[in-house]
mmCIF file as Biopython writes it, N, C-alpha, C and O atoms, coordinates in Angstrom:
data_model
#
loop_
_atom_site.group_PDB
_atom_site.id
_atom_site.type_symbol
_atom_site.label_atom_id
_atom_site.label_alt_id
_atom_site.label_comp_id
_atom_site.label_asym_id
_atom_site.label_entity_id
_atom_site.label_seq_id
_atom_site.pdbx_PDB_ins_code
_atom_site.Cartn_x
_atom_site.Cartn_y
_atom_site.Cartn_z
_atom_site.occupancy
_atom_site.B_iso_or_equiv
_atom_site.auth_seq_id
_atom_site.auth_asym_id
_atom_site.pdbx_PDB_model_num
ATOM 1   N N  . MET A ? 1  ? -8.752  25.595 -9.283 1.0 0.0 1  A 1 
ATOM 2   C CA . MET A ? 1  ? -9.064  24.228 -9.669 1.0 0.0 1  A 1 
ATOM 3   C C  . MET A ? 1  ? -10.179 23.727 -8.742 1.0 0.0 1  A 1 
ATOM 4   O O  . MET A ? 1  ? -10.244 24.104 -7.572 1.0 0.0 1  A 1 
ATOM 5   N N  . ALA A ? 2  ? -11.028 22.896 -9.269 1.0 0.0 2  A 1 
ATOM 6   C CA . ALA A ? 2  ? -12.120 22.342 -8.484 1.0 0.0 2  A 1 
ATOM 7   C C  . ALA A ? 2  ? -11.761 20.940 -8.008 1.0 0.0 2  A 1 
ATOM 8   O O  . ALA A ? 2  ? -11.263 20.110 -8.768 1.0 0.0 2  A 1 
ATOM 9   N N  . ALA A ? 3  ? -12.029 20.704 -6.734 1.0 0.0 3  A 1 
ATOM 10  C CA . ALA A ? 3  ? -11.909 19.373 -6.153 1.0 0.0 3  A 1 
ATOM 11  C C  . ALA A ? 3  ? -13.317 18.970 -5.724 1.0 0.0 3  A 1 
ATOM 12  O O  . ALA A ? 3  ? -14.224 19.801 -5.702 1.0 0.0 3  A 1 
ATOM 13  N N  . VAL A ? 4  ? -13.495 17.719 -5.392 1.0 0.0 4  A 1 
ATOM 14  C CA . VAL A ? 4  ? -14.816 17.226 -5.000 1.0 0.0 4  A 1 
ATOM 15  C C  . VAL A ? 4  ? -14.786 16.798 -3.538 1.0 0.0 4  A 1 
ATOM 16  O O  . VAL A ? 4  ? -13.884 16.079 -3.109 1.0 0.0 4  A 1 
ATOM 17  N N  . CYS A ? 5  ? -15.776 17.244 -2.784 1.0 0.0 5  A 1 
ATOM 18  C CA . CYS A ? 5  ? -15.894 16.842 -1.380 1.0 0.0 5  A 1 
ATOM 19  C C  . CYS A ? 5  ? -16.139 15.338 -1.320 1.0 0.0 5  A 1 
ATOM 20  O O  . CYS A ? 5  ? -17.070 14.843 -1.955 1.0 0.0 5  A 1 
ATOM 21  N N  . PRO A ? 6  ? -15.316 14.599 -0.563 1.0 0.0 6  A 1 
ATOM 22  C CA . PRO A ? 6  ? -15.510 13.154 -0.468 1.0 0.0 6  A 1 
ATOM 23  C C  . PRO A ? 6  ? -16.747 12.762 0.339  1.0 0.0 6  A 1 
ATOM 24  O O  . PRO A ? 6  ? -17.162 11.603 0.311  1.0 0.0 6  A 1 
ATOM 25  N N  . GLU A ? 7  ? -17.332 13.710 1.049  1.0 0.0 7  A 1 
ATOM 26  C CA . GLU A ? 7  ? -18.510 13.422 1.863  1.0 0.0 7  A 1 
ATOM 27  C C  . GLU A ? 7  ? -19.818 13.597 1.084  1.0 0.0 7  A 1 
ATOM 28  O O  . GLU A ? 7  ? -20.726 12.774 1.199  1.0 0.0 7  A 1 
ATOM 29  N N  . CYS A ? 8  ? -19.912 14.690 0.280  1.0 0.0 8  A 1 
ATOM 30  C CA . CYS A ? 8  ? -21.190 14.982 -0.373 1.0 0.0 8  A 1 
ATOM 31  C C  . CYS A ? 8  ? -21.066 15.196 -1.883 1.0 0.0 8  A 1 
ATOM 32  O O  . CYS A ? 8  ? -22.060 15.511 -2.538 1.0 0.0 8  A 1 
ATOM 33  N N  . ASP A ? 9  ? -19.866 15.031 -2.447 1.0 0.0 9  A 1 
ATOM 34  C CA . ASP A ? 9  ? -19.609 15.183 -3.877 1.0 0.0 9  A 1 
ATOM 35  C C  . ASP A ? 9  ? -19.833 16.601 -4.400 1.0 0.0 9  A 1 
ATOM 36  O O  . ASP A ? 9  ? -19.995 16.798 -5.604 1.0 0.0 9  A 1 
ATOM 37  N N  . ASN A ? 10 ? -19.843 17.580 -3.510 1.0 0.0 10 A 1 
ATOM 38  C CA . ASN A ? 10 ? -19.972 18.976 -3.914 1.0 0.0 10 A 1 
ATOM 39  C C  . ASN A ? 10 ? -18.636 19.471 -4.465 1.0 0.0 10 A 1 
ATOM 40  O O  . ASN A ? 10 ? -17.593 19.209 -3.865 1.0 0.0 10 A 1 
ATOM 41  N N  . PRO A ? 11 ? -18.646 20.181 -5.593 1.0 0.0 11 A 1 
ATOM 42  C CA . PRO A ? 11 ? -17.376 20.745 -6.084 1.0 0.0 11 A 1 
ATOM 43  C C  . PRO A ? 11 ? -16.901 21.875 -5.173 1.0 0.0 11 A 1 
ATOM 44  O O  . PRO A ? 11 ? -17.693 22.712 -4.741 1.0 0.0 11 A 1 
ATOM 45  N N  . ILE A ? 12 ? -15.597 21.887 -4.887 1.0 0.0 12 A 1 
ATOM 46  C CA . ILE A ? 12 ? -14.989 22.910 -4.034 1.0 0.0 12 A 1 
ATOM 47  C C  . ILE A ? 12 ? -13.902 23.586 -4.853 1.0 0.0 12 A 1 
ATOM 48  O O  . ILE A ? 12 ? -12.997 22.924 -5.360 1.0 0.0 12 A 1 
ATOM 49  N N  . LEU A ? 13 ? -13.991 24.904 -4.983 1.0 0.0 13 A 1 
ATOM 50  C CA . LEU A ? 13 ? -12.985 25.648 -5.721 1.0 0.0 13 A 1 
ATOM 51  C C  . LEU A ? 13 ? -11.792 25.932 -4.817 1.0 0.0 13 A 1 
ATOM 52  O O  . LEU A ? 13 ? -11.942 26.510 -3.741 1.0 0.0 13 A 1 
ATOM 53  N N  . ILE A ? 14 ? -10.606 25.521 -5.261 1.0 0.0 14 A 1 
ATOM 54  C CA . ILE A ? 14 ? -9.372  25.700 -4.503 1.0 0.0 14 A 1 
ATOM 55  C C  . ILE A ? 14 ? -8.338  26.321 -5.429 1.0 0.0 14 A 1 
ATOM 56  O O  . ILE A ? 14 ? -8.143  25.861 -6.554 1.0 0.0 14 A 1 
ATOM 57  N N  . ASP A ? 15 ? -7.675  27.373 -4.947 1.0 0.0 15 A 1 
ATOM 58  C CA . ASP A ? 15 ? -6.615  28.019 -5.723 1.0 0.0 15 A 1 
ATOM 59  C C  . ASP A ? 15 ? -5.396  27.107 -5.686 1.0 0.0 15 A 1 
ATOM 60  O O  . ASP A ? 15 ? -4.700  27.038 -4.673 1.0 0.0 15 A 1 
ATOM 61  N N  . ASP A ? 16 ? -5.138  26.408 -6.789 1.0 0.0 16 A 1 
ATOM 62  C CA . ASP A ? 16 ? -4.075  25.403 -6.805 1.0 0.0 16 A 1 
ATOM 63  C C  . ASP A ? 16 ? -2.673  26.010 -6.767 1.0 0.0 16 A 1 
ATOM 64  O O  . ASP A ? 16 ? -1.699  25.276 -6.601 1.0 0.0 16 A 1 
ATOM 65  N N  . GLU A ? 17 ? -2.545  27.327 -6.916 1.0 0.0 17 A 1 
ATOM 66  C CA . GLU A ? 17 ? -1.224  27.956 -6.829 1.0 0.0 17 A 1 
ATOM 67  C C  . GLU A ? 17 ? -0.836  28.301 -5.395 1.0 0.0 17 A 1 
ATOM 68  O O  . GLU A ? 17 ? 0.351   28.391 -5.081 1.0 0.0 17 A 1 
ATOM 69  N N  . ASP A ? 18 ? -1.821  28.494 -4.526 1.0 0.0 18 A 1 
ATOM 70  C CA . ASP A ? 18 ? -1.550  28.886 -3.144 1.0 0.0 18 A 1 
ATOM 71  C C  . ASP A ? 18 ? -1.845  27.776 -2.135 1.0 0.0 18 A 1 
ATOM 72  O O  . ASP A ? 18 ? -1.964  28.048 -0.941 1.0 0.0 18 A 1 
ATOM 73  N N  . VAL A ? 19 ? -1.964  26.548 -2.592 1.0 0.0 19 A 1 
ATOM 74  C CA . VAL A ? 19 ? -2.353  25.456 -1.701 1.0 0.0 19 A 1 
ATOM 75  C C  . VAL A ? 19 ? -1.152  24.566 -1.399 1.0 0.0 19 A 1 
ATOM 76  O O  . VAL A ? 19 ? -0.282  24.363 -2.246 1.0 0.0 19 A 1 
ATOM 77  N N  . GLU A ? 20 ? -1.122  24.039 -0.170 1.0 0.0 20 A 1 
ATOM 78  C CA . GLU A ? 20 ? -0.068  23.115 0.231  1.0 0.0 20 A 1 
ATOM 79  C C  . GLU A ? 20 ? -0.698  21.894 0.886  1.0 0.0 20 A 1 
ATOM 80  O O  . GLU A ? 20 ? -1.782  21.972 1.465  1.0 0.0 20 A 1 
ATOM 81  N N  . GLU A ? 21 ? 0.008   20.752 0.786  1.0 0.0 21 A 1 
ATOM 82  C CA . GLU A ? 21 ? -0.463  19.551 1.474  1.0 0.0 21 A 1 
ATOM 83  C C  . GLU A ? 21 ? -0.548  19.841 2.965  1.0 0.0 21 A 1 
ATOM 84  O O  . GLU A ? 21 ? 0.296   20.545 3.519  1.0 0.0 21 A 1 
ATOM 85  N N  . GLY A ? 22 ? -1.569  19.297 3.607  1.0 0.0 22 A 1 
ATOM 86  C CA . GLY A ? 22 ? -1.741  19.465 5.042  1.0 0.0 22 A 1 
ATOM 87  C C  . GLY A ? 22 ? -2.684  20.598 5.417  1.0 0.0 22 A 1 
ATOM 88  O O  . GLY A ? 22 ? -3.144  20.665 6.557  1.0 0.0 22 A 1 
ATOM 89  N N  . GLU A ? 23 ? -2.978  21.487 4.477  1.0 0.0 23 A 1 
ATOM 90  C CA . GLU A ? 23 ? -3.939  22.554 4.756  1.0 0.0 23 A 1 
ATOM 91  C C  . GLU A ? 23 ? -5.334  21.961 4.859  1.0 0.0 23 A 1 
ATOM 92  O O  . GLU A ? 23 ? -5.609  20.897 4.303  1.0 0.0 23 A 1 
ATOM 93  N N  . THR A ? 24 ? -6.212  22.654 5.572  1.0 0.0 24 A 1 
ATOM 94  C CA . THR A ? 24 ? -7.591  22.191 5.679  1.0 0.0 24 A 1 
ATOM 95  C C  . THR A ? 24 ? -8.522  23.214 5.049  1.0 0.0 24 A 1 
ATOM 96  O O  . THR A ? 24 ? -8.262  24.417 5.063  1.0 0.0 24 A 1 
ATOM 97  N N  . VAL A ? 25 ? -9.597  22.707 4.504  1.0 0.0 25 A 1 
ATOM 98  C CA . VAL A ? 25 ? -10.664 23.524 3.936  1.0 0.0 25 A 1 
ATOM 99  C C  . VAL A ? 25 ? -11.978 22.975 4.450  1.0 0.0 25 A 1 
ATOM 100 O O  . VAL A ? 25 ? -12.035 21.858 4.965  1.0 0.0 25 A 1 
ATOM 101 N N  . GLN A ? 26 ? -13.030 23.757 4.310  1.0 0.0 26 A 1 
ATOM 102 C CA . GLN A ? 26 ? -14.341 23.300 4.739  1.0 0.0 26 A 1 
ATOM 103 C C  . GLN A ? 26 ? -15.293 23.308 3.555  1.0 0.0 26 A 1 
ATOM 104 O O  . GLN A ? 26 ? -15.309 24.250 2.762  1.0 0.0 26 A 1 
ATOM 105 N N  . CYS A ? 27 ? -16.073 22.266 3.445  1.0 0.0 27 A 1 
ATOM 106 C CA . CYS A ? 27 ? -17.072 22.168 2.387  1.0 0.0 27 A 1 
ATOM 107 C C  . CYS A ? 27 ? -18.226 23.110 2.709  1.0 0.0 27 A 1 
ATOM 108 O O  . CYS A ? 27 ? -18.792 23.058 3.801  1.0 0.0 27 A 1 
ATOM 109 N N  . ASP A ? 28 ? -18.574 23.976 1.750  1.0 0.0 28 A 1 
ATOM 110 C CA . ASP A ? 28 ? -19.683 24.912 1.953  1.0 0.0 28 A 1 
ATOM 111 C C  . ASP A ? 28 ? -21.030 24.205 2.001  1.0 0.0 28 A 1 
ATOM 112 O O  . ASP A ? 28 ? -21.969 24.700 2.625  1.0 0.0 28 A 1 
ATOM 113 N N  . GLU A ? 29 ? -21.132 23.057 1.349  1.0 0.0 29 A 1 
ATOM 114 C CA . GLU A ? 29 ? -22.404 22.342 1.259  1.0 0.0 29 A 1 
ATOM 115 C C  . GLU A ? 29 ? -22.722 21.551 2.527  1.0 0.0 29 A 1 
ATOM 116 O O  . GLU A ? 29 ? -23.800 21.706 3.101  1.0 0.0 29 A 1 
ATOM 117 N N  . CYS A ? 30 ? -21.773 20.692 2.972  1.0 0.0 30 A 1 
ATOM 118 C CA . CYS A ? 30 ? -22.064 19.809 4.120  1.0 0.0 30 A 1 
ATOM 119 C C  . CYS A ? 30 ? -21.316 20.206 5.393  1.0 0.0 30 A 1 
ATOM 120 O O  . CYS A ? 30 ? -21.608 19.681 6.467  1.0 0.0 30 A 1 
ATOM 121 N N  . GLY A ? 31 ? -20.352 21.127 5.285  1.0 0.0 31 A 1 
ATOM 122 C CA . GLY A ? 31 ? -19.630 21.600 6.455  1.0 0.0 31 A 1 
ATOM 123 C C  . GLY A ? 31 ? -18.494 20.707 6.904  1.0 0.0 31 A 1 
ATOM 124 O O  . GLY A ? 31 ? -17.906 20.949 7.959  1.0 0.0 31 A 1 
ATOM 125 N N  . ALA A ? 32 ? -18.168 19.682 6.137  1.0 0.0 32 A 1 
ATOM 126 C CA . ALA A ? 32 ? -17.101 18.755 6.522  1.0 0.0 32 A 1 
ATOM 127 C C  . ALA A ? 32 ? -15.744 19.464 6.477  1.0 0.0 32 A 1 
ATOM 128 O O  . ALA A ? 32 ? -15.467 20.245 5.567  1.0 0.0 32 A 1 
ATOM 129 N N  . ASP A ? 33 ? -14.906 19.177 7.478  1.0 0.0 33 A 1 
ATOM 130 C CA . ASP A ? 33 ? -13.531 19.654 7.468  1.0 0.0 33 A 1 
ATOM 131 C C  . ASP A ? 33 ? -12.709 18.667 6.651  1.0 0.0 33 A 1 
ATOM 132 O O  . ASP A ? 33 ? -12.738 17.462 6.902  1.0 0.0 33 A 1 
ATOM 133 N N  . LEU A ? 34 ? -11.971 19.190 5.667  1.0 0.0 34 A 1 
ATOM 134 C CA . LEU A ? 34 ? -11.243 18.349 4.729  1.0 0.0 34 A 1 
ATOM 135 C C  . LEU A ? 34 ? -9.777  18.746 4.709  1.0 0.0 34 A 1 
ATOM 136 O O  . LEU A ? 34 ? -9.448  19.933 4.712  1.0 0.0 34 A 1 
ATOM 137 N N  . GLU A ? 35 ? -8.895  17.752 4.689  1.0 0.0 35 A 1 
ATOM 138 C CA . GLU A ? 35 ? -7.465  18.015 4.570  1.0 0.0 35 A 1 
ATOM 139 C C  . GLU A ? 35 ? -7.015  17.766 3.142  1.0 0.0 35 A 1 
ATOM 140 O O  . GLU A ? 35 ? -7.435  16.800 2.504  1.0 0.0 35 A 1 
ATOM 141 N N  . ILE A ? 36 ? -6.154  18.648 2.648  1.0 0.0 36 A 1 
ATOM 142 C CA . ILE A ? 36 ? -5.566  18.474 1.326  1.0 0.0 36 A 1 
ATOM 143 C C  . ILE A ? 36 ? -4.397  17.502 1.481  1.0 0.0 36 A 1 
ATOM 144 O O  . ILE A ? 36 ? -3.399  17.828 2.124  1.0 0.0 36 A 1 
ATOM 145 N N  . VAL A ? 37 ? -4.516  16.316 0.896  1.0 0.0 37 A 1 
ATOM 146 C CA . VAL A ? 37 ? -3.484  15.289 1.034  1.0 0.0 37 A 1 
ATOM 147 C C  . VAL A ? 37 ? -2.615  15.158 -0.209 1.0 0.0 37 A 1 
ATOM 148 O O  . VAL A ? 37 ? -1.582  14.489 -0.174 1.0 0.0 37 A 1 
ATOM 149 N N  . ALA A ? 38 ? -3.021  15.786 -1.306 1.0 0.0 38 A 1 
ATOM 150 C CA . ALA A ? 38 ? -2.220  15.812 -2.533 1.0 0.0 38 A 1 
ATOM 151 C C  . ALA A ? 38 ? -2.588  17.091 -3.275 1.0 0.0 38 A 1 
ATOM 152 O O  . ALA A ? 38 ? -3.725  17.558 -3.202 1.0 0.0 38 A 1 
ATOM 153 N N  . VAL A ? 39 ? -1.610  17.653 -3.992 1.0 0.0 39 A 1 
ATOM 154 C CA . VAL A ? 39 ? -1.874  18.910 -4.691 1.0 0.0 39 A 1 
ATOM 155 C C  . VAL A ? 39 ? -1.880  18.789 -6.206 1.0 0.0 39 A 1 
ATOM 156 O O  . VAL A ? 39 ? -2.330  19.715 -6.881 1.0 0.0 39 A 1 
ATOM 157 N N  . ASP A ? 40 ? -1.409  17.705 -6.758 1.0 0.0 40 A 1 
ATOM 158 C CA . ASP A ? 40 ? -1.380  17.561 -8.219 1.0 0.0 40 A 1 
ATOM 159 C C  . ASP A ? 40 ? -1.740  16.149 -8.631 1.0 0.0 40 A 1 
ATOM 160 O O  . ASP A ? 40 ? -0.843  15.321 -8.791 1.0 0.0 40 A 1 
ATOM 161 N N  . PRO A ? 41 ? -3.000  15.842 -8.806 1.0 0.0 41 A 1 
ATOM 162 C CA . PRO A ? 41 ? -4.172  16.704 -8.668 1.0 0.0 41 A 1 
ATOM 163 C C  . PRO A ? 41 ? -4.557  16.872 -7.202 1.0 0.0 41 A 1 
ATOM 164 O O  . PRO A ? 41 ? -4.101  16.117 -6.344 1.0 0.0 41 A 1 
ATOM 165 N N  . ILE A ? 42 ? -5.394  17.860 -6.922 1.0 0.0 42 A 1 
ATOM 166 C CA . ILE A ? 42 ? -5.831  18.105 -5.549 1.0 0.0 42 A 1 
ATOM 167 C C  . ILE A ? 42 ? -6.691  16.940 -5.081 1.0 0.0 42 A 1 
ATOM 168 O O  . ILE A ? 42 ? -7.648  16.548 -5.748 1.0 0.0 42 A 1 
ATOM 169 N N  . GLU A ? 43 ? -6.335  16.396 -3.928 1.0 0.0 43 A 1 
ATOM 170 C CA . GLU A ? 43 ? -7.082  15.287 -3.338 1.0 0.0 43 A 1 
ATOM 171 C C  . GLU A ? 43 ? -7.433  15.659 -1.905 1.0 0.0 43 A 1 
ATOM 172 O O  . GLU A ? 43 ? -6.579  16.110 -1.142 1.0 0.0 43 A 1 
ATOM 173 N N  . LEU A ? 44 ? -8.697  15.466 -1.549 1.0 0.0 44 A 1 
ATOM 174 C CA . LEU A ? 44 ? -9.189  15.821 -0.218 1.0 0.0 44 A 1 
ATOM 175 C C  . LEU A ? 44 ? -9.602  14.571 0.544  1.0 0.0 44 A 1 
ATOM 176 O O  . LEU A ? 44 ? -10.077 13.599 -0.044 1.0 0.0 44 A 1 
ATOM 177 N N  . VAL A ? 45 ? -9.417  14.607 1.861  1.0 0.0 45 A 1 
ATOM 178 C CA . VAL A ? 45 ? -9.890  13.533 2.720  1.0 0.0 45 A 1 
ATOM 179 C C  . VAL A ? 45 ? -10.524 14.179 3.951  1.0 0.0 45 A 1 
ATOM 180 O O  . VAL A ? 45 ? -10.024 15.178 4.469  1.0 0.0 45 A 1 
ATOM 181 N N  . ALA A ? 46 ? -11.630 13.596 4.411  1.0 0.0 46 A 1 
ATOM 182 C CA . ALA A ? 46 ? -12.320 14.126 5.584  1.0 0.0 46 A 1 
ATOM 183 C C  . ALA A ? 46 ? -11.430 13.966 6.810  1.0 0.0 46 A 1 
ATOM 184 O O  . ALA A ? 46 ? -10.841 12.906 7.023  1.0 0.0 46 A 1 
ATOM 185 N N  . VAL A ? 47 ? -11.334 15.013 7.609  1.0 0.0 47 A 1 
ATOM 186 C CA . VAL A ? 47 ? -10.475 14.989 8.790  1.0 0.0 47 A 1 
ATOM 187 C C  . VAL A ? 47 ? -10.962 13.962 9.804  1.0 0.0 47 A 1 
ATOM 188 O O  . VAL A ? 47 ? -10.153 13.383 10.527 1.0 0.0 47 A 1 
ATOM 189 N N  . ASP A ? 48 ? -12.266 13.728 9.870  1.0 0.0 48 A 1 
ATOM 190 C CA . ASP A ? 48 ? -12.794 12.799 10.869 1.0 0.0 48 A 1 
ATOM 191 C C  . ASP A ? 48 ? -12.928 11.366 10.381 1.0 0.0 48 A 1 
ATOM 192 O O  . ASP A ? 48 ? -13.534 10.543 11.068 1.0 0.0 48 A 1 
ATOM 193 N N  . GLU A ? 49 ? -12.376 11.042 9.207  1.0 0.0 49 A 1 
ATOM 194 C CA . GLU A ? 49 ? -12.417 9.665  8.716  1.0 0.0 49 A 1 
ATOM 195 C C  . GLU A ? 49 ? -11.541 8.765  9.591  1.0 0.0 49 A 1 
ATOM 196 O O  . GLU A ? 49 ? -10.485 9.206  10.046 1.0 0.0 49 A 1 
ATOM 197 N N  . PRO A ? 50 ? -11.952 7.515  9.839  1.0 0.0 50 A 1 
ATOM 198 C CA . PRO A ? 50 ? -11.107 6.596  10.618 1.0 0.0 50 A 1 
ATOM 199 C C  . PRO A ? 50 ? -9.710  6.434  10.026 1.0 0.0 50 A 1 
ATOM 200 O O  . PRO A ? 50 ? -8.737  6.354  10.775 1.0 0.0 50 A 1 
ATOM 201 N N  . ALA A ? 51 ? -9.590  6.384  8.729  1.0 0.0 51 A 1 
ATOM 202 C CA . ALA A ? 51 ? -8.269  6.236  8.097  1.0 0.0 51 A 1 
ATOM 203 C C  . ALA A ? 51 ? -7.381  7.421  8.416  1.0 0.0 51 A 1 
ATOM 204 O O  . ALA A ? 51 ? -6.169  7.262  8.558  1.0 0.0 51 A 1 
ATOM 205 N N  . TYR A ? 52 ? -7.953  8.591  8.529  1.0 0.0 52 A 1 
ATOM 206 C CA . TYR A ? 52 ? -7.188  9.792  8.869  1.0 0.0 52 A 1 
ATOM 207 C C  . TYR A ? 52 ? -6.579  9.632  10.261 1.0 0.0 52 A 1 
ATOM 208 O O  . TYR A ? 52 ? -5.398  9.919  10.456 1.0 0.0 52 A 1 
ATOM 209 N N  . ASP A ? 53 ? -7.376  9.178  11.229 1.0 0.0 53 A 1 
ATOM 210 C CA . ASP A ? 53 ? -6.883  8.985  12.594 1.0 0.0 53 A 1 
ATOM 211 C C  . ASP A ? 53 ? -5.811  7.912  12.656 1.0 0.0 53 A 1 
ATOM 212 O O  . ASP A ? 53 ? -4.827  8.061  13.381 1.0 0.0 53 A 1 
ATOM 213 N N  . GLU A ? 54 ? -5.991  6.821  11.896 1.0 0.0 54 A 1 
ATOM 214 C CA . GLU A ? 54 ? -4.993  5.754  11.890 1.0 0.0 54 A 1 
ATOM 215 C C  . GLU A ? 54 ? -3.660  6.256  11.379 1.0 0.0 54 A 1 
ATOM 216 O O  . GLU A ? 54 ? -2.619  5.865  11.905 1.0 0.0 54 A 1 
ATOM 217 N N  . GLU A ? 55 ? -3.660  7.116  10.362 1.0 0.0 55 A 1 
ATOM 218 C CA . GLU A ? 55 ? -2.414  7.670  9.848  1.0 0.0 55 A 1 
ATOM 219 C C  . GLU A ? 55 ? -1.721  8.507  10.923 1.0 0.0 55 A 1 
ATOM 220 O O  . GLU A ? 55 ? -0.500  8.450  11.066 1.0 0.0 55 A 1 
ATOM 221 N N  . ASP A ? 56 ? -2.497  9.277  11.671 1.0 0.0 56 A 1 
ATOM 222 C CA . ASP A ? 56 ? -1.913  10.074 12.753 1.0 0.0 56 A 1 
ATOM 223 C C  . ASP A ? 56 ? -1.292  9.166  13.802 1.0 0.0 56 A 1 
ATOM 224 O O  . ASP A ? 56 ? -0.192  9.436  14.284 1.0 0.0 56 A 1 
ATOM 225 N N  . ASP A ? 57 ? -1.990  8.086  14.160 1.0 0.0 57 A 1 
ATOM 226 C CA . ASP A ? 57 ? -1.475  7.157  15.170 1.0 0.0 57 A 1 
ATOM 227 C C  . ASP A ? 57 ? -0.174  6.508  14.697 1.0 0.0 57 A 1 
ATOM 228 O O  . ASP A ? 57 ? 0.758   6.344  15.484 1.0 0.0 57 A 1 
ATOM 229 N N  . LEU A ? 58 ? -0.108  6.140  13.428 1.0 0.0 58 A 1 
ATOM 230 C CA . LEU A ? 58 ? 1.108   5.522  12.902 1.0 0.0 58 A 1 
ATOM 231 C C  . LEU A ? 58 ? 2.279   6.495  12.966 1.0 0.0 58 A 1 
ATOM 232 O O  . LEU A ? 58 ? 3.401   6.097  13.280 1.0 0.0 58 A 1 
ATOM 233 N N  . THR A ? 59 ? 2.028   7.748  12.674 1.0 0.0 59 A 1 
ATOM 234 C CA . THR A ? 59 ? 3.090   8.759  12.731 1.0 0.0 59 A 1 
ATOM 235 C C  . THR A ? 59 ? 3.600   8.896  14.158 1.0 0.0 59 A 1 
ATOM 236 O O  . THR A ? 59 ? 4.808   8.987  14.375 1.0 0.0 59 A 1 
ATOM 237 N N  . LEU A ? 60 ? 2.705   8.913  15.123 1.0 0.0 60 A 1 
ATOM 238 C CA . LEU A ? 60 ? 3.126   9.043  16.513 1.0 0.0 60 A 1 
ATOM 239 C C  . LEU A ? 60 ? 3.911   7.812  16.955 1.0 0.0 60 A 1 
ATOM 240 O O  . LEU A ? 60 ? 4.907   7.938  17.667 1.0 0.0 60 A 1 
ATOM 241 N N  . ASP A ? 61 ? 3.473   6.621  16.538 1.0 0.0 61 A 1 
ATOM 242 C CA . ASP A ? 61 ? 4.191   5.401  16.903 1.0 0.0 61 A 1 
ATOM 243 C C  . ASP A ? 61 ? 5.590   5.389  16.317 1.0 0.0 61 A 1 
ATOM 244 O O  . ASP A ? 61 ? 6.539   4.973  16.981 1.0 0.0 61 A 1 
ATOM 245 N N  . ASP A ? 62 ? 5.725   5.843  15.074 1.0 0.0 62 A 1 
ATOM 246 C CA . ASP A ? 62 ? 7.037   5.889  14.432 1.0 0.0 62 A 1 
ATOM 247 C C  . ASP A ? 62 ? 7.977   6.819  15.186 1.0 0.0 62 A 1 
ATOM 248 O O  . ASP A ? 62 ? 9.162   6.519  15.333 1.0 0.0 62 A 1 
ATOM 249 N N  . GLU A ? 63 ? 7.456   7.946  15.666 1.0 0.0 63 A 1 
ATOM 250 C CA . GLU A ? 63 ? 8.296   8.885  16.398 1.0 0.0 63 A 1 
ATOM 251 C C  . GLU A ? 63 ? 8.729   8.311  17.741 1.0 0.0 63 A 1 
ATOM 252 O O  . GLU A ? 63 ? 9.839   8.576  18.204 1.0 0.0 63 A 1 
ATOM 253 N N  . ASP A ? 64 ? 7.849   7.520  18.373 1.0 0.0 64 A 1 
ATOM 254 C CA . ASP A ? 64 ? 8.183   6.923  19.668 1.0 0.0 64 A 1 
ATOM 255 C C  . ASP A ? 64 ? 9.330   5.926  19.554 1.0 0.0 64 A 1 
ATOM 256 O O  . ASP A ? 64 ? 10.112  5.768  20.492 1.0 0.0 64 A 1 
ATOM 257 N N  . GLU A ? 65 ? 9.434   5.249  18.400 1.0 0.0 65 A 1 
ATOM 258 C CA . GLU A ? 65 ? 10.456  4.225  18.218 1.0 0.0 65 A 1 
ATOM 259 C C  . GLU A ? 65 ? 11.856  4.794  18.043 1.0 0.0 65 A 1 
ATOM 260 O O  . GLU A ? 65 ? 12.839  4.077  18.234 1.0 0.0 65 A 1 
ATOM 261 N N  . GLU A ? 66 ? 11.964  6.076  17.680 1.0 0.0 66 A 1 
ATOM 262 C CA . GLU A ? 66 ? 13.272  6.674  17.417 1.0 0.0 66 A 1 
ATOM 263 C C  . GLU A ? 66 ? 14.035  6.971  18.649 1.0 0.0 66 A 1 
ATOM 264 O O  . GLU A ? 66 ? 15.155  7.477  18.575 1.0 0.0 66 A 1 
#
């Protein structure tokens, strides 16, 4: 299945049978590191996006509260 790089709109071919959420791929066109955040349909987000970091921070804060 083809997904689209959120950075440069380049199509990226991903085997949708062997993919899991949380895996990372790299765009051949722009070199961006992308995380697979959904598998049906495949959705990619740039690893270095500010929203990506905020999600990580929220997860760490939630763990600290337990």
